[in-house]
C-alpha positions in Angstrom: -8.0 -25.2 -9.4 -8.9 -23.6 -6.1 -6.6 -20.8 -4.2 -7.2 -19.8 -0.7 -6.4 -16.2 -0.7 -5.4 -14.9 2.7 -5.4 -10.9 3.5 -6.7 -9.7 6.7 -7.2 -6.1 5.4 -9.3 -6.9 2.4 -11.0 -3.8 1.0 -13.1 -3.7 -2.3 -13.2 -0.4 -4.1 -16.5 0.7 -2.4 -14.7 0.5 0.9 -11.7 2.6 -0.3 -8.0 1.7 0.9 -5.6 -0.6 -0.9 -7.5 -2.8 -3.6 -4.4 -4.7 -4.7 -6.1 -8.0 -3.5 -9.5 -7.1 -5.0 -7.7 -6.8 -8.7 -5.6 -9.9 -8.3 -8.4 -12.1 -6.8 -10.8 -11.1 -9.5 -8.4 -11.5 -12.2 -7.5 -15.1 -10.8 -11.2 -15.9 -11.0 -11.6 -14.7 -14.4 -8.9 -17.3 -15.5 -11.5 -19.7 -14.0 -9.8 -20.2 -10.8 -12.1 -20.8 -7.9 -10.8 -18.3 -5.3 -11.9 -18.1 -1.7 -10.6 -15.4 0.2 -10.4 -14.9 4.2 -10.4 -11.7 5.5 -10.7 -9.9 9.1 -13.9 -7.7 9.5 -16.0 -6.3 12.2 -18.6 -8.8 12.0 -18.8 -12.4 10.6 -20.0 -12.6 7.1 -19.9 -14.4 3.8 -20.0 -12.0 0.6 -19.5 -13.0 -3.2 -18.1 -10.5 -5.7 -18.0 -11.8 -9.0 -16.7 -15.3 -8.6 -14.6 -14.5 -5.4 -16.0 -15.6 -2.2 -14.8 -13.7 0.7 -15.2 -14.8 4.3 -14.6 -12.1 7.1 -13.8 -13.1 10.3 -14.3 -10.6 13.2 -10.7 -10.0 14.8 -11.4 -6.8 16.8 -8.6 -5.2 14.9 -8.5 -1.3 15.0 -5.4 1.3 14.3 -6.1 2.9 17.3 -5.2 -0.4 19.6 -2.0 -0.4 21.2 0.8 -2.5 20.2 0.0 -5.6 22.4 -3.6 -5.5 21.7 -2.9 -5.3 18.0 -0.9 -8.8 18.5 -3.8 -10.1 20.0 -6.2 -9.4 17.1 -3.6 -11.0 14.9 -3.6 -14.1 16.9 -7.1 -14.2 16.9 -7.6 -13.7 13.2 -4.9 -16.4 12.7 -6.9 -19.0 14.7 -10.0 -18.3 13.1 -8.5 -18.3 9.4 -7.1 -21.6 10.2 -10.3 -23.2 11.6 -12.0 -22.0 8.6 -9.6 -23.2 6.0 -9.8 -26.6 7.5 -13.6 -26.6 6.9 -13.4 -25.4 3.2 -12.9 -28.0 0.4 -9.1 -28.5 0.1 -7.2 -25.8 -2.0 -4.5 -26.5 -4.5 -2.7 -23.2 -3.4 -2.7 -20.8 -0.5 -1.6 -16.9 -1.4 -1.0 -15.1 2.0 -0.2 -11.7 1.8 1.1 -9.4 4.5 1.3 -7.2 6.7 0.7 -8.5 9.7 3.6 -10.9 9.4 1.3 -13.3 11.1 -0.8 -14.0 8.3 2.0 -16.6 7.4 1.1 -18.8 10.2 -2.3 -20.0 8.9 -0.6 -21.0 5.7 2.1 -22.5 7.3 -0.4 -24.7 9.6 -2.4 -25.7 6.6 0.9 -26.8 4.5 1.8 -29.1 7.7 -1.8 -30.2 8.0 -3.1 -30.7 4.4 0.5 -30.6 2.4 -0.9 -27.5 0.2 1.9 -25.1 -0.8 1.7 -21.4 -0.5 3.0 -18.1 -2.0 3.9 -15.6 0.5 3.3 -12.1 -0.6 5.8 -9.3 1.2 4.2 -5.8 1.5 6.1 -4.5 4.0 9.5 -5.5 5.6 8.6 -7.1 8.9 10.0 -7.1 11.6 12.6 -4.8 10.3 10.3 -1.8 10.2 8.8 -1.6 13.4 12.2 -2.2 14.8 13.3 0.7 12.8 10.4 2.7 14.0 10.8 1.8 17.9 7.5 0.0 18.1 9.2 -3.7 18.5 11.5 -3.1 21.2 11.4 -6.4 23.4 14.4 -8.7 22.5 12.2 -12.0 22.8 9.5 -10.4 20.5 12.2 -9.7 18.3 13.6 -13.0 18.2 10.3 -14.5 17.6 9.6 -12.4 14.7 12.4 -13.1 12.9 12.1 -16.5 13.3 8.6 -16.3 12.0 9.7 -14.3 9.0 12.6 -16.8 8.0 9.9 -19.8 8.3 7.4 -18.0 6.1 10.2 -17.4 3.6 11.9 -20.5 3.3 8.6 -22.7 3.4 6.9 -21.0 1.0 6.9 -22.5 -2.7 7.4 -19.1 -4.0 7.8 -15.2 -2.6 6.2 -12.2 -4.3 7.7 -8.6 -3.2 6.2 -5.5 -4.0 9.5 -3.5 -4.8 13.0 -4.4 -6.0 14.2 -2.7 -2.9 12.6 -5.4 -1.0 14.2 -8.5 -2.8 17.8 -8.4 -1.6 16.5 -8.2 2.0 14.0 -11.1 1.7 16.6 -13.1 -0.1 19.2 -13.1 2.8 16.5 -15.1 4.6 14.6 -16.8 1.8 17.9 -18.6 0.7 17.2 -20.3 -2.8 13.5 -19.7 -3.0 12.1 -17.9 -5.9 11.3 -14.7 -5.3 9.6 -12.2 -7.8 8.9 -8.5 -8.0 5.4 -7.6 -8.6 4.6 -3.9 -7.7 1.6 -2.4 -6.9 -0.9 -1.4 -9.5 -2.5 1.5 -11.0 -6.0 1.6 -12.5 -5.5 4.1 -15.4 -9.0 3.3 -16.4 -10.7 3.9 -13.2 -8.4 7.2 -12.1 -8.5 8.8 -15.7 -7.0 12.0 -15.5 -8.6 15.5 -15.6 -7.3 18.7 -16.5 -5.5 20.0 -13.4 -4.4 23.2 -14.8 -7.9 24.4 -14.8 -8.1 24.3 -11.2 -8.0 27.0 -8.7 -5.6 29.7 -8.8 -4.0 28.1 -5.5 -1.6 25.5 -5.6 -3.2 22.4 -4.4 -1.4 19.5 -2.3 -3.4 16.7 -1.3 -2.7 13.8 1.1 -5.0 10.8 1.6 -4.3 8.2 4.0 -3.2 7.2 7.6 -1.7 9.8 10.1 0.4 7.1 11.8 4.0 6.8 13.3 5.0 5.2 10.0 3.5 8.1 7.8 5.0 11.1 10.2 2.7 13.4 8.0 4.0 16.5 10.1 7.0 16.3 7.6 5.2 18.2 5.2 5.1 21.2 7.4 8.2 22.6 6.9 7.5 22.3 3.1 4.1 24.3 3.4 6.2 26.6 5.4 8.4 27.3 2.4 5.4 27.4 -0.1 3.8 29.8 2.1 6.7 32.1 1.5 6.6 31.8 -2.0 2.9 32.1 -2.5 1.5 33.7 0.3 -2.3 32.6 1.1 -2.3 31.2 -2.5 -1.9 27.3 -1.4 -3.9 24.6 -0.2 -3.3 21.1 1.9 -6.2 19.1 1.5 -6.2 15.8 3.2 -8.5 12.8 4.3 -7.5 10.3 7.2 -7.3 9.5 10.3 -5.0 7.9 12.9 -3.0 8.2 16.1 -0.9 11.2 14.9 -3.7 13.4 13.6 -4.4 15.6 16.4 -0.6 16.2 17.1 -0.2 17.1 13.2 -3.0 19.7 13.5 -1.8 21.2 16.5 1.7 21.7 15.1 0.2 23.2 12.0 -1.7 25.5 14.2 1.6 26.8 16.0 3.1 27.3 12.7 0.2 29.6 11.6 -0.3 27.2 8.5 -3.9 26.2 9.4 -5.2 29.0 7.2 -4.4 26.8 4.0 -5.1 23.3 5.3 -8.7 21.6 4.7 -9.7 18.3 6.0 -12.1 16.4 3.7 -14.4 13.5 4.8 -13.2 10.0 4.7 -14.0 8.3 1.3 -13.7 5.2 -0.8 -11.9 4.7 -4.1 -14.1 6.9 -6.1 -13.9 9.7 -3.7 -10.2 9.4 -3.6 -10.1 9.6 -7.5 -12.5 12.8 -7.1 -9.8 14.1 -4.4 -6.9 13.6 -6.6 -8.5 15.7 -9.5 -8.8 18.6 -7.2 -4.8 18.3 -6.6 -1.8 19.7 -8.5 0.4 17.4 -6.3 0.0 14.2 -4.2 2.0 14.0 -1.1 3.1 10.7 -0.1 5.0 10.6 3.5 6.9 7.9 5.4 8.9 8.4 8.7 12.7 9.0 8.1 13.1 7.2 11.3 12.6 3.7 9.2 14.4 4.1 6.1 13.4 0.8 5.0 9.5 2.1 4.5 11.3 3.5 1.3 11.2 0.0 0.1 7.4 -0.1 -0.1 4.9 0.0 -2.7 2.1 2.4 -1.4 -1.3 2.7 -3.1 -1.0 6.4 -3.3 1.7 6.6 -5.5 0.1 4.6 -8.0 -3.2 6.1 -7.7 -1.7 9.3 -8.1 0.3 8.1 -11.3 -3.1 6.7 -12.7 -4.7 10.0 -12.0 -2.1 11.9 -13.8 -1.1 13.9 -10.6 2.4 14.6 -10.0 4.1 13.1 -6.8 6.2 14.7 -3.9 7.7 12.2 -1.6 9.7 12.6 1.3 11.8 9.4 1.4 14.6 7.5 -0.3 14.2 4.6 -2.3 13.3 3.1 -5.5 10.2 5.6 -5.9 12.4 8.4 -5.3 14.5 7.4 -8.2 11.5 6.6 -10.4 10.1 10.1 -10.0 13.5 11.9 -10.6 14.4 9.9 -13.6 11.2 9.8 -15.4 10.1 13.2 -14.3 7.0 12.3 -11.9 7.3 14.9 -9.5 9.8 15.9 -6.8 11.6 15.1 -3.5 11.3 16.7 -0.2 14.6 16.6 1.5 14.9 16.8 5.2 17.5 19.4 5.3 16.5 21.7 2.4 12.6 21.9 1.8 12.9 25.3 0.2 14.3 23.4 -2.8 11.2 21.4 -3.4 9.0 24.2 -2.4 11.0 26.0 -5.4 10.4 23.3 -7.6 6.7 22.7 -7.2 5.8 26.2 -7.4 8.0 27.0 -10.5 6.0 23.9 -12.1 2.8 25.2 -10.7 3.7 28.6 -12.5 4.5 26.7 -15.8 1.4 25.2 -17.2 2.9 23.7 -20.3 5.7 22.1 -18.1 3.1 21.0 -15.8 0.9 19.3 -18.3 4.2 17.4 -19.3 4.6 16.2 -16.1 1.1 15.1 -15.5 1.5 13.2 -19.1 4.5 11.5 -17.7 2.4 10.4 -14.8 -0.2 8.7 -16.9 2.4 7.2 -19.2 4.2 5.7 -16.0 1.1 4.3 -14.7 0.6 2.1 -17.9 3.3 -0.2 -16.8 1.3 -1.2 -13.7 -2.2 -1.9 -15.0 -4.1 -4.4 -13.1 -4.2 -6.8 -16.1 -0.5 -6.8 -16.3 -0.1 -7.4 -12.9 -2.6 -10.2 -12.8 -0.5 -11.6 -16.0 2.7 -11.2 -14.2 1.4 -13.3 -11.4 0.0 -15.8 -13.5 3.5 -16.2 -15.2 5.2 -16.8 -11.9 2.7 -19.4 -10.9 3.5 -21.2 -14.1 7.4 -20.7 -13.4 6.8 -22.6 -10.3 5.1 -25.5 -11.9 1.6 -24.2 -10.8 -0.4 -24.1 -14.1 -3.7 -22.6 -13.2 -6.4 -25.0 -14.5 -10.0 -23.9 -14.7 -12.9 -25.0 -12.8 -15.3 -24.0 -15.6 -17.1 -27.3 -16.8 
């Protein structure tokens, strides 16, 4: 069996970033399936990782690009990916993972040209989220985006969503298409926990990711202000990340006299994030409150934190918020009362035994999302669709 895997932002563990597609593609290949992955890149290249062949196609994409230049980069990738798909040996299945939403276009074109079915994986709800954020405002573009989303859902043989919150929204457009919830994964073996209690006398909070409109990391500043009142000069906020909002974040932190406890770390890969997490008592996960649907996501940072045994602090509603409260995995920072979250964090920090219990809760929760369980879940879904993966081994 041959699967063409479309992921414009594919990353390896050595690069850092989300490595869900790395684990899924490697897991499928271990079942004897031929996996050809097509991704965007800075230069044209072909690389082999284990039994997975990855084609990198230069698309000119960068997070620093404006909205319309990003659209151009997406379209450039779509066309190059489709042309490459026609040159490759015919696949039995296409697995297309968004975002961007345009990743569905080469899968649709390949379906019409070669009759090969595809599965559409929804990582974020587009176009709903960019509309809530105010990024997508043009009426014609909105209509085109909704039309593409509906087409992508309805032409797919099956749909994978990364959270239970996504399923009812996708179902409104997908009609009777099979939809499977397969959350992100937590690599417990890679992010082995360390003794957080043995760290510094300072309470350390870490954020490792993008500083963008969707993240609005500045939402942590009221929380840091409250923590500073409770633990003056005994806290640190360490971060590693880039994005359009980074300069504004630092400027606002300076205005609030919080820079004294804020430390920027170098950008790093997955191994580096592992090291960074072990320096933290808490991992901060941020989504803009302007777009409540962002809370339906399945962010890598959350699962990496669980796998490393690091309690989570998040600032948005949704399924993960419920998880951390029910399973005692961390705390929720509300918009109106950041002092409540600050008190909870400081109290836990000052109670080593309780803190270690929460760390253990995180590690235990991570076992529900191991890479192998995630791959097995996907294989089971394929079989339910009548796609019985057959080994290419001779």
